[in-house]
PyMOL CGO cylinders between C-alpha atoms (Angstrom):
from pymol import cmd
from pymol.cgo import CYLINDER

trace = [
    CYLINDER, 19.10, -49.50, 24.80, 19.67, -47.14, 27.77, 0.3, 1, 1, 1, 1, 1, 1,
    CYLINDER, 19.67, -47.14, 27.77, 23.34, -48.09, 27.88, 0.3, 1, 1, 1, 1, 1, 1,
    CYLINDER, 23.34, -48.09, 27.88, 23.81, -47.50, 24.14, 0.3, 1, 1, 1, 1, 1, 1,
    CYLINDER, 23.81, -47.50, 24.14, 22.29, -44.07, 24.39, 0.3, 1, 1, 1, 1, 1, 1,
    CYLINDER, 22.29, -44.07, 24.39, 24.70, -43.18, 27.38, 0.3, 1, 1, 1, 1, 1, 1,
    CYLINDER, 24.70, -43.18, 27.38, 27.68, -44.43, 25.34, 0.3, 1, 1, 1, 1, 1, 1,
    CYLINDER, 27.68, -44.43, 25.34, 26.57, -42.26, 22.40, 0.3, 1, 1, 1, 1, 1, 1,
    CYLINDER, 26.57, -42.26, 22.40, 26.20, -39.26, 24.75, 0.3, 1, 1, 1, 1, 1, 1,
    CYLINDER, 26.20, -39.26, 24.75, 22.43, -38.99, 24.14, 0.3, 1, 1, 1, 1, 1, 1,
    CYLINDER, 22.43, -38.99, 24.14, 19.72, -38.61, 26.81, 0.3, 1, 1, 1, 1, 1, 1,
    CYLINDER, 19.72, -38.61, 26.81, 18.08, -41.77, 27.95, 0.3, 1, 1, 1, 1, 1, 1,
    CYLINDER, 18.08, -41.77, 27.95, 15.11, -42.91, 25.81, 0.3, 1, 1, 1, 1, 1, 1,
    CYLINDER, 15.11, -42.91, 25.81, 11.58, -42.23, 26.91, 0.3, 1, 1, 1, 1, 1, 1,
    CYLINDER, 11.58, -42.23, 26.91, 9.30, -45.06, 27.34, 0.3, 1, 1, 1, 1, 1, 1,
    CYLINDER, 9.30, -45.06, 27.34, 5.48, -44.30, 27.40, 0.3, 1, 1, 1, 1, 1, 1,
    CYLINDER, 5.48, -44.30, 27.40, 2.46, -46.42, 27.27, 0.3, 1, 1, 1, 1, 1, 1,
    CYLINDER, 2.46, -46.42, 27.27, -0.50, -45.05, 25.41, 0.3, 1, 1, 1, 1, 1, 1,
    CYLINDER, -0.50, -45.05, 25.41, -2.77, -47.07, 23.06, 0.3, 1, 1, 1, 1, 1, 1,
    CYLINDER, -2.77, -47.07, 23.06, 0.46, -48.98, 22.29, 0.3, 1, 1, 1, 1, 1, 1,
    CYLINDER, 0.46, -48.98, 22.29, 3.97, -49.07, 23.56, 0.3, 1, 1, 1, 1, 1, 1,
    CYLINDER, 3.97, -49.07, 23.56, 6.01, -45.95, 22.37, 0.3, 1, 1, 1, 1, 1, 1,
    CYLINDER, 6.01, -45.95, 22.37, 9.78, -45.35, 22.66, 0.3, 1, 1, 1, 1, 1, 1,
    CYLINDER, 9.78, -45.35, 22.66, 11.32, -42.03, 21.94, 0.3, 1, 1, 1, 1, 1, 1,
    CYLINDER, 11.32, -42.03, 21.94, 15.04, -41.89, 21.30, 0.3, 1, 1, 1, 1, 1, 1,
    CYLINDER, 15.04, -41.89, 21.30, 16.76, -38.48, 20.92, 0.3, 1, 1, 1, 1, 1, 1,
    CYLINDER, 16.76, -38.48, 20.92, 19.52, -38.31, 18.30, 0.3, 1, 1, 1, 1, 1, 1,
    CYLINDER, 19.52, -38.31, 18.30, 22.14, -35.84, 17.37, 0.3, 1, 1, 1, 1, 1, 1,
    CYLINDER, 22.14, -35.84, 17.37, 21.25, -34.84, 13.81, 0.3, 1, 1, 1, 1, 1, 1,
    CYLINDER, 21.25, -34.84, 13.81, 24.82, -35.05, 12.56, 0.3, 1, 1, 1, 1, 1, 1,
    CYLINDER, 24.82, -35.05, 12.56, 25.37, -38.42, 14.02, 0.3, 1, 1, 1, 1, 1, 1,
    CYLINDER, 25.37, -38.42, 14.02, 22.12, -39.86, 12.55, 0.3, 1, 1, 1, 1, 1, 1,
    CYLINDER, 22.12, -39.86, 12.55, 23.16, -38.79, 8.96, 0.3, 1, 1, 1, 1, 1, 1,
    CYLINDER, 23.16, -38.79, 8.96, 26.79, -40.21, 9.37, 0.3, 1, 1, 1, 1, 1, 1,
    CYLINDER, 26.79, -40.21, 9.37, 25.30, -43.43, 10.68, 0.3, 1, 1, 1, 1, 1, 1,
    CYLINDER, 25.30, -43.43, 10.68, 23.20, -44.02, 7.54, 0.3, 1, 1, 1, 1, 1, 1,
    CYLINDER, 23.20, -44.02, 7.54, 26.05, -42.73, 5.25, 0.3, 1, 1, 1, 1, 1, 1,
    CYLINDER, 26.05, -42.73, 5.25, 24.51, -39.45, 4.43, 0.3, 1, 1, 1, 1, 1, 1,
    CYLINDER, 24.51, -39.45, 4.43, 25.97, -35.91, 4.67, 0.3, 1, 1, 1, 1, 1, 1,
    CYLINDER, 25.97, -35.91, 4.67, 24.98, -33.01, 6.79, 0.3, 1, 1, 1, 1, 1, 1,
    CYLINDER, 24.98, -33.01, 6.79, 23.67, -30.17, 4.65, 0.3, 1, 1, 1, 1, 1, 1,
    CYLINDER, 23.67, -30.17, 4.65, 24.99, -26.69, 5.22, 0.3, 1, 1, 1, 1, 1, 1,
    CYLINDER, 24.99, -26.69, 5.22, 22.68, -24.24, 6.97, 0.3, 1, 1, 1, 1, 1, 1,
    CYLINDER, 22.68, -24.24, 6.97, 20.22, -22.41, 4.82, 0.3, 1, 1, 1, 1, 1, 1,
    CYLINDER, 20.22, -22.41, 4.82, 21.29, -18.85, 3.85, 0.3, 1, 1, 1, 1, 1, 1,
    CYLINDER, 21.29, -18.85, 3.85, 19.20, -15.75, 4.38, 0.3, 1, 1, 1, 1, 1, 1,
    CYLINDER, 19.20, -15.75, 4.38, 16.58, -14.93, 1.76, 0.3, 1, 1, 1, 1, 1, 1,
    CYLINDER, 16.58, -14.93, 1.76, 17.69, -12.72, -1.05, 0.3, 1, 1, 1, 1, 1, 1,
    CYLINDER, 17.69, -12.72, -1.05, 14.67, -10.51, -1.37, 0.3, 1, 1, 1, 1, 1, 1,
    CYLINDER, 14.67, -10.51, -1.37, 13.25, -8.28, 1.42, 0.3, 1, 1, 1, 1, 1, 1,
    CYLINDER, 13.25, -8.28, 1.42, 10.07, -9.40, 2.97, 0.3, 1, 1, 1, 1, 1, 1,
    CYLINDER, 10.07, -9.40, 2.97, 6.95, -7.79, 1.56, 0.3, 1, 1, 1, 1, 1, 1,
    CYLINDER, 6.95, -7.79, 1.56, 5.36, -5.20, 3.82, 0.3, 1, 1, 1, 1, 1, 1,
    CYLINDER, 5.36, -5.20, 3.82, 1.69, -4.89, 4.27, 0.3, 1, 1, 1, 1, 1, 1,
    CYLINDER, 1.69, -4.89, 4.27, 0.07, -2.14, 2.20, 0.3, 1, 1, 1, 1, 1, 1,
    CYLINDER, 0.07, -2.14, 2.20, -0.87, 1.00, 3.99, 0.3, 1, 1, 1, 1, 1, 1,
    CYLINDER, -0.87, 1.00, 3.99, -4.69, 1.33, 4.44, 0.3, 1, 1, 1, 1, 1, 1,
    CYLINDER, -4.69, 1.33, 4.44, -6.70, 4.02, 2.61, 0.3, 1, 1, 1, 1, 1, 1,
    CYLINDER, -6.70, 4.02, 2.61, -7.60, 5.61, 5.90, 0.3, 1, 1, 1, 1, 1, 1,
    CYLINDER, -7.60, 5.61, 5.90, -3.90, 5.97, 6.92, 0.3, 1, 1, 1, 1, 1, 1,
    CYLINDER, -3.90, 5.97, 6.92, -3.11, 7.37, 3.40, 0.3, 1, 1, 1, 1, 1, 1,
    CYLINDER, -3.11, 7.37, 3.40, -5.84, 9.92, 3.86, 0.3, 1, 1, 1, 1, 1, 1,
    CYLINDER, -5.84, 9.92, 3.86, -4.43, 10.93, 7.20, 0.3, 1, 1, 1, 1, 1, 1,
    CYLINDER, -4.43, 10.93, 7.20, -0.92, 11.39, 6.03, 0.3, 1, 1, 1, 1, 1, 1,
    CYLINDER, -0.92, 11.39, 6.03, -2.03, 13.35, 3.02, 0.3, 1, 1, 1, 1, 1, 1,
    CYLINDER, -2.03, 13.35, 3.02, -3.88, 15.63, 5.29, 0.3, 1, 1, 1, 1, 1, 1,
    CYLINDER, -3.88, 15.63, 5.29, -0.92, 16.14, 7.65, 0.3, 1, 1, 1, 1, 1, 1,
    CYLINDER, -0.92, 16.14, 7.65, 1.27, 16.71, 4.59, 0.3, 1, 1, 1, 1, 1, 1,
    CYLINDER, 1.27, 16.71, 4.59, -0.85, 19.53, 3.35, 0.3, 1, 1, 1, 1, 1, 1,
    CYLINDER, -0.85, 19.53, 3.35, -1.94, 21.10, 6.60, 0.3, 1, 1, 1, 1, 1, 1,
    CYLINDER, -1.94, 21.10, 6.60, 1.05, 20.40, 8.92, 0.3, 1, 1, 1, 1, 1, 1,
    CYLINDER, 1.05, 20.40, 8.92, 0.73, 19.14, 12.54, 0.3, 1, 1, 1, 1, 1, 1,
    CYLINDER, 0.73, 19.14, 12.54, -2.89, 18.74, 13.69, 0.3, 1, 1, 1, 1, 1, 1,
    CYLINDER, -2.89, 18.74, 13.69, -4.75, 17.74, 16.82, 0.3, 1, 1, 1, 1, 1, 1,
    CYLINDER, -4.75, 17.74, 16.82, -7.45, 15.17, 17.40, 0.3, 1, 1, 1, 1, 1, 1,
    CYLINDER, -7.45, 15.17, 17.40, -10.36, 17.59, 17.14, 0.3, 1, 1, 1, 1, 1, 1,
    CYLINDER, -10.36, 17.59, 17.14, -8.97, 19.23, 13.96, 0.3, 1, 1, 1, 1, 1, 1,
    CYLINDER, -8.97, 19.23, 13.96, -8.58, 15.87, 12.26, 0.3, 1, 1, 1, 1, 1, 1,
    CYLINDER, -8.58, 15.87, 12.26, -12.08, 14.77, 13.26, 0.3, 1, 1, 1, 1, 1, 1,
    CYLINDER, -12.08, 14.77, 13.26, -13.55, 17.93, 12.01, 0.3, 1, 1, 1, 1, 1, 1,
    CYLINDER, -13.55, 17.93, 12.01, -11.82, 17.66, 8.73, 0.3, 1, 1, 1, 1, 1, 1,
    CYLINDER, -11.82, 17.66, 8.73, -12.82, 13.98, 8.24, 0.3, 1, 1, 1, 1, 1, 1,
    CYLINDER, -12.82, 13.98, 8.24, -16.30, 14.71, 9.65, 0.3, 1, 1, 1, 1, 1, 1,
    CYLINDER, -16.30, 14.71, 9.65, -15.89, 12.07, 12.40, 0.3, 1, 1, 1, 1, 1, 1,
    CYLINDER, -15.89, 12.07, 12.40, -17.72, 12.24, 15.70, 0.3, 1, 1, 1, 1, 1, 1,
    CYLINDER, -17.72, 12.24, 15.70, -16.07, 9.24, 17.27, 0.3, 1, 1, 1, 1, 1, 1,
    CYLINDER, -16.07, 9.24, 17.27, -12.58, 9.68, 18.94, 0.3, 1, 1, 1, 1, 1, 1,
    CYLINDER, -12.58, 9.68, 18.94, -12.38, 5.95, 19.23, 0.3, 1, 1, 1, 1, 1, 1,
    CYLINDER, -12.38, 5.95, 19.23, -12.90, 5.54, 15.41, 0.3, 1, 1, 1, 1, 1, 1,
    CYLINDER, -12.90, 5.54, 15.41, -10.30, 8.12, 14.67, 0.3, 1, 1, 1, 1, 1, 1,
    CYLINDER, -10.30, 8.12, 14.67, -7.80, 6.46, 17.10, 0.3, 1, 1, 1, 1, 1, 1,
    CYLINDER, -7.80, 6.46, 17.10, -8.43, 2.93, 15.98, 0.3, 1, 1, 1, 1, 1, 1,
    CYLINDER, -8.43, 2.93, 15.98, -8.79, 3.45, 12.23, 0.3, 1, 1, 1, 1, 1, 1,
    CYLINDER, -8.79, 3.45, 12.23, -6.36, 6.38, 11.52, 0.3, 1, 1, 1, 1, 1, 1,
    CYLINDER, -6.36, 6.38, 11.52, -4.00, 7.34, 14.35, 0.3, 1, 1, 1, 1, 1, 1,
    CYLINDER, -4.00, 7.34, 14.35, -2.90, 4.02, 15.84, 0.3, 1, 1, 1, 1, 1, 1,
    CYLINDER, -2.90, 4.02, 15.84, -2.10, 2.31, 12.55, 0.3, 1, 1, 1, 1, 1, 1,
    CYLINDER, -2.10, 2.31, 12.55, -0.24, 5.28, 11.27, 0.3, 1, 1, 1, 1, 1, 1,
    CYLINDER, -0.24, 5.28, 11.27, 1.73, 5.56, 14.60, 0.3, 1, 1, 1, 1, 1, 1,
    CYLINDER, 1.73, 5.56, 14.60, 2.45, 1.82, 14.64, 0.3, 1, 1, 1, 1, 1, 1,
    CYLINDER, 2.45, 1.82, 14.64, 3.89, 1.99, 11.10, 0.3, 1, 1, 1, 1, 1, 1,
    CYLINDER, 3.89, 1.99, 11.10, 6.02, 5.04, 11.97, 0.3, 1, 1, 1, 1, 1, 1,
    CYLINDER, 6.02, 5.04, 11.97, 4.31, 7.26, 9.45, 0.3, 1, 1, 1, 1, 1, 1,
    CYLINDER, 4.31, 7.26, 9.45, 3.26, 9.94, 11.86, 0.3, 1, 1, 1, 1, 1, 1,
    CYLINDER, 3.26, 9.94, 11.86, 4.54, 10.89, 15.30, 0.3, 1, 1, 1, 1, 1, 1,
    CYLINDER, 4.54, 10.89, 15.30, 3.51, 12.85, 18.43, 0.3, 1, 1, 1, 1, 1, 1,
    CYLINDER, 3.51, 12.85, 18.43, 4.55, 16.49, 18.68, 0.3, 1, 1, 1, 1, 1, 1,
    CYLINDER, 4.55, 16.49, 18.68, 4.67, 15.89, 22.47, 0.3, 1, 1, 1, 1, 1, 1,
    CYLINDER, 4.67, 15.89, 22.47, 6.21, 12.38, 22.67, 0.3, 1, 1, 1, 1, 1, 1,
    CYLINDER, 6.21, 12.38, 22.67, 6.51, 12.53, 26.51, 0.3, 1, 1, 1, 1, 1, 1,
    CYLINDER, 6.51, 12.53, 26.51, 2.81, 13.38, 26.95, 0.3, 1, 1, 1, 1, 1, 1,
    CYLINDER, 2.81, 13.38, 26.95, 0.79, 11.14, 24.53, 0.3, 1, 1, 1, 1, 1, 1,
    CYLINDER, 0.79, 11.14, 24.53, -2.49, 11.79, 26.22, 0.3, 1, 1, 1, 1, 1, 1,
    CYLINDER, -2.49, 11.79, 26.22, -2.11, 15.64, 26.58, 0.3, 1, 1, 1, 1, 1, 1,
    CYLINDER, -2.11, 15.64, 26.58, -5.05, 17.76, 25.24, 0.3, 1, 1, 1, 1, 1, 1,
    CYLINDER, -5.05, 17.76, 25.24, -2.40, 19.83, 23.37, 0.3, 1, 1, 1, 1, 1, 1,
    CYLINDER, -2.40, 19.83, 23.37, -1.10, 16.74, 21.62, 0.3, 1, 1, 1, 1, 1, 1,
    CYLINDER, -1.10, 16.74, 21.62, -0.81, 17.05, 17.83, 0.3, 1, 1, 1, 1, 1, 1,
    CYLINDER, -0.81, 17.05, 17.83, 0.39, 14.67, 15.16, 0.3, 1, 1, 1, 1, 1, 1,
    CYLINDER, 0.39, 14.67, 15.16, 2.99, 15.30, 12.43, 0.3, 1, 1, 1, 1, 1, 1,
    CYLINDER, 2.99, 15.30, 12.43, 4.21, 13.46, 9.33, 0.3, 1, 1, 1, 1, 1, 1,
    CYLINDER, 4.21, 13.46, 9.33, 7.52, 11.53, 9.67, 0.3, 1, 1, 1, 1, 1, 1,
    CYLINDER, 7.52, 11.53, 9.67, 10.20, 11.07, 7.00, 0.3, 1, 1, 1, 1, 1, 1,
    CYLINDER, 10.20, 11.07, 7.00, 8.81, 7.54, 6.52, 0.3, 1, 1, 1, 1, 1, 1,
    CYLINDER, 8.81, 7.54, 6.52, 5.30, 9.00, 6.00, 0.3, 1, 1, 1, 1, 1, 1,
    CYLINDER, 5.30, 9.00, 6.00, 6.58, 11.41, 3.41, 0.3, 1, 1, 1, 1, 1, 1,
    CYLINDER, 6.58, 11.41, 3.41, 8.23, 8.56, 1.58, 0.3, 1, 1, 1, 1, 1, 1,
    CYLINDER, 8.23, 8.56, 1.58, 4.98, 6.60, 1.46, 0.3, 1, 1, 1, 1, 1, 1,
    CYLINDER, 4.98, 6.60, 1.46, 3.32, 9.68, -0.17, 0.3, 1, 1, 1, 1, 1, 1,
    CYLINDER, 3.32, 9.68, -0.17, 5.97, 9.88, -2.79, 0.3, 1, 1, 1, 1, 1, 1,
    CYLINDER, 5.97, 9.88, -2.79, 5.29, 6.22, -3.76, 0.3, 1, 1, 1, 1, 1, 1,
    CYLINDER, 5.29, 6.22, -3.76, 1.54, 6.62, -3.62, 0.3, 1, 1, 1, 1, 1, 1,
    CYLINDER, 1.54, 6.62, -3.62, -0.16, 6.75, -7.04, 0.3, 1, 1, 1, 1, 1, 1,
    CYLINDER, -0.16, 6.75, -7.04, -2.22, 9.91, -7.65, 0.3, 1, 1, 1, 1, 1, 1,
]
cmd.load_cgo(trace, "trace")
């Protein structure tokens, strides 16, 4: 068996002993089909439709609507408008998802933790608003 694998240009078979005796032989896919008289199928083409994107959360929609109407705003201004006390809740629920989706951006991209940092709507964020019902 080892000699036949070497002649065929395949790696040597693996012999293992578990609950029973197991032999693993690696095959070249094209060669395996030709051996049994089959044909190799052409590679699968790319999907025709674009993948479905996840819907934007209501919290993020609320944030981009606010930035659309008010312009660039800072953390404290957004929290005051939404009547939020927790910076973490604002960051985790509103800011981070919107930043990750590219719907908003920093006004000071080189200083994301600056106390003067504000957020503004991107072109992608404006496009989401145009497609948003109501």
